[in-house]
N, C-alpha and C positions, 0 to 999 in steps of 0.2 A: 504494500500500500504506500502511496505517496505521502511523504512527511514534509509539510511546508517548511521552508527555510525561515530563519530569523527575519530576513528581509521581507518575505511574503507576509508573515504574521504582523510585523510592525506596519507595513504598507496598508493592510486591510484595517487595522485599528485606527491609524491616522486618517485614512480615507473616510471611514464611517463617522468619526467624530467631526471632521470638517464638513462633510456633506450634511450632517444633522444641523449644523449651524446655518447652512444655506437653505435646505429644504424644510426643516422642521421649525426652527426658531426665526428664520429670516433675518438674522443679524449680519450675515455676510453674503457676498455673491462670488462664487467660484468662477474665475475668468479663464483659467488654463489648467490643463492636466497633462502630465507627461508620464509615460510608463515605458521605459526603454530598456532594451537588451542590446548592449554594444558588442556586436559580434567580433570586432577586431581584437578586443581585449577581454571579452566575456565578462563584462561588468553589468551591473543593474543600476538604474536610476529611476526614482519615482519623485514627482514634484507636483504640488498643488499650489496654484497661485490664486489669490483672492483679495478682495477689498471689502471694507465695511460698506453696508448699504448706504446710499446717498453720500458717500465720501470716496469717490472714485479716483481722486488725484494721487493717493498713496496706496500702494499694493504690497502684499506680503507673499512670500513663497517659502514653503516648507519643502526641503529636499532631503531625500533619503538615498544614500549611496552604498553599494556593496561591490567590492572589487572581486576579481577572480580568486585572489588569495583568501579573502573573507569567506566566500562561498565554498571554496575547496576545503578550507580548514573545518568548516561545519559539516559538510557532507562526508568527508573522509574521517571525521572525528579525530583530528590531529591532536595528539597529547600535548599538554602544556600551552596550547593556544586557546585563548578565550575569544571565540568568534563573535562578530557583531557587525554593526553598520555605522556609517558616518552620517551625522545629522548636521545640516546647514540651514540657517534661517536667513532669508534675504528680504530686504525692504527696498522699494523703488519709490523715490520721491523727487519731483522737480524742485530745484532751488535757484535763487537769484544771487543772494549775498553769500558767497562761498565761505569766507572767513567766519562770519557770524553764525550762519545756519549749521555749518559742519561742527563747530564747537558745541552748539546747543544740542545737536543730534548725538554727538559723542557722550555728553553728560547724561542725556535722557536715556540712551540705550544702556549705559553702565548702571544707572540708577534702577531701571526696571529689571535688568537681567542679572547683573552681578558686577561689583566693582572690579573684579579680576578679569572679566571678559572684555577684551579689547576689540571693538567692532572695526572692520575695515570699510572705509568709504572710498568708492571709486567714482570719479566724476567723468562725465562725457558731455559733448555738445555736438550739434550739427553745424559743420562749417558752412558759412554763407547765410545762415539765418540771422535776421536783424535783431532778434531778442537776445537778451543776456541770460537765457535759461539754461541751466545745467541739469542733466539727469544724474541723480545720486543713487548709486547702488550701495546699500548698507548691508554688510554681511557679518553674521555671527557664526563663528565656527567653534564647536565645542572640542575640548582637548582630549576627549576620550570617546571610544565607541559606545554605542548603546545596543541593548539586546532586549529580550522579552522581560527581563527584570525591571525595565523602565516603562513597561506597557501602562501601568497605572498612572504614570506621570504625564501621559499625553494630554488629558484635559487641562492640567496646569500649564503645560507648555503652550498649548493653543491659547489659553487665557492670557499668557504673557505676550504672545504675538498680537492679540487683539488690543491689549493695553497699549502696546507700542504703536500700533496703527492709529489708535485714537489720539495719542500724544503727538505723533508725527504730523497728523492732520492739523494740529494747533500751531505748529511752527510755521 
């Protein structure tokens, strides 16, 4: 019988919780979903992108990754290896005042998530456009892998994402 991987179990739990916020409570709107198997390196990626209802300017993306090494360690039951998945959270927000808004975002994200988590902000713009608008990608990468032991933390994780979305919409 097929035994789902850690990746599959976490993906289903994350997907169910996020889609309940879209379809049942109507708090968010899911705007993109990715479920990829990268054949060249045999890795998996699952991502859900969403925004708060009536606040479409800022969006969030929850990304779950599993490399071939992660999947093989689990399937082959490699001793001494603790298999798991990588979790990334990304926020996308347009900004105008880079110095001021990036500093505010940095402080905000560290306050909501953890003082020790250092978010990465990557700015881009479209050359030739007259406005001074930058697209800011704010990424939170966790320093350890997750597995089914963190399944019960999914509602709290998504709550943090929603708190961050609400706060980023105010900046």
